[in-house]
C-alpha positions, 0 to 999 in steps of 0.5 A, spaced: 077 408 902 076 401 905 079 396 900 076 389 899 083 386 900 081 380 903 075 378 899 080 379 893 085 374 897 080 369 898 078 369 891 085 368 888 089 365 893 086 357 891 089 359 884 096 362 886 099 359 892 103 364 896 099 369 893 098 376 896 094 383 896 098 389 898 095 396 898 099 402 897 097 410 898 102 412 893 108 410 889 111 412 882 108 407 878 105 400 880 108 396 874 115 399 876 114 397 883 113 390 882 119 390 877 124 393 882 122 387 886 122 382 881 129 384 880 131 384 887 128 376 887 121 377 890 117 374 884 111 371 888 105 372 885 102 379 888 096 383 886 099 391 888 094 396 888 096 404 889 091 409 891 095 414 887 101 414 882 106 420 881 109 417 875 104 412 872 105 410 865 102 407 859 104 404 852 109 408 849 111 411 855 105 416 855 103 418 862 097 415 867 095 420 872 091 417 877 088 420 884 084 417 890 078 414 888 077 417 881 081 411 878 083 404 880 090 402 879 093 395 880 099 391 877 098 384 878 105 380 878 106 373 877 111 368 873 108 365 867 111 360 862 106 360 855 109 357 849 107 364 845 107 370 849 102 373 843 096 376 844 096 376 852 094 384 853 088 382 848 086 376 853 087 381 859 083 386 856 077 380 854 077 378 861 077 386 864 071 388 859 067 382 860 067 383 868 066 390 867 060 391 863 056 389 856 057 396 853 065 395 854 069 395 847 076 393 846 081 397 842 087 393 839 091 393 843 091 394 849 085 399 851 078 398 854 073 403 850 066 406 851 062 409 845 069 410 842 072 414 849 078 410 853 075 407 860 081 403 861 089 402 860 093 395 860 101 395 860 104 389 861 111 387 862 115 381 862 123 380 864 127 373 866 130 374 873 134 367 872 129 363 877 123 358 876 126 354 870 126 354 863 121 359 859 119 362 866 118 370 866 116 375 870 109 378 868 107 384 871 100 386 868 098 394 869 091 397 869 088 403 870 080 404 870 077 410 870 072 410 875 069 417 876 070 422 870 076 425 869 078 432 866 079 433 859 085 438 858 090 436 853 086 430 850 082 429 843 077 425 846 074 426 853 076 420 857 070 415 859 068 413 866 066 406 869 061 411 873 057 412 867 055 405 866 055 403 874 054 410 878 055 407 885 061 403 884 067 405 887 075 403 886 074 397 891 068 395 888 071 394 881 077 391 884 074 385 886 069 385 880 075 384 875 081 381 879 079 374 880 077 372 873 082 376 871 087 371 875 083 365 871 084 368 865 091 369 865 093 362 867 089 360 862 092 363 857 099 361 860 096 354 859 093 355 852 095 361 849 090 366 845 086 361 841 080 361 847 080 369 847 080 370 839 072 369 839 071 373 845 075 379 843 072 379 836 065 379 840 068 386 843 073 389 837 071 396 837 075 397 830 072 391 826 071 394 819 073 401 821 078 405 818 084 406 821 091 409 820 097 406 822 103 410 825 107 410 819 101 413 815 098 407 812 091 407 811 086 401 810 080 398 814 080 393 821 078 386 820 079 383 826 085 380 829 089 374 827 090 367 831 096 371 835 092 377 837 096 381 831 091 386 827 089 385 820 088 391 816 086 391 809 090 396 805 090 398 798 096 393 798 093 388 800 091 384 807 097 386 813 098 383 819 100 389 824 104 387 830 106 392 834 104 399 830 101 404 834 093 404 831 089 411 831 081 411 828 079 416 823 073 420 826 066 416 822 064 420 817 058 424 818 
């Protein structure tokens, strides 16, 4: 595949001095690679695109499998110092969804959905490596987007694919479609926090007014997200703000 790396760089470099774009044919995990580089003192802003991951990771340690051309996997590494990190994964999701298609919805806290099927996932990791001044941490924002339909073996629901919405798109075109806006939005988050993204998330919230079950078994109805990006769930015991619990959605009544 011919990657439009130069076009991505031209769009982003004015926003991030020292920014580079790198494409690797294979690595264990793009997030893991950038975290290793950061530990070694390499914290310059970088977009790392990987054609095939051998040990891709999702949230809660789940595996994310990718094959050349069938999916787009990349990690954006940059130093950030927001006043509050809460809601960053939601802001990233908002940016990606808006860049991809009006039908793409957001499942709190870090998935993109198409018709209640997973289209993309986000994994954000941060660490402080003693450089950049007080409050600065290295953020690694990992994104995996299904481009072509993927096998559904072992999955309760077949995953969605971007080509269902954009039949002619490939991974390179999807990269150019999402990355410039993503960088602008991440920098905006660092300046202003989640507040500017709140209404944008609400407009694509896939869980609002739906029955949900939390990982501890608590059942309730989702009522959007709070100012800090927490999931608001109305249960028998009242309204609760959920910060990190895994959330599953009950099947809709037939």
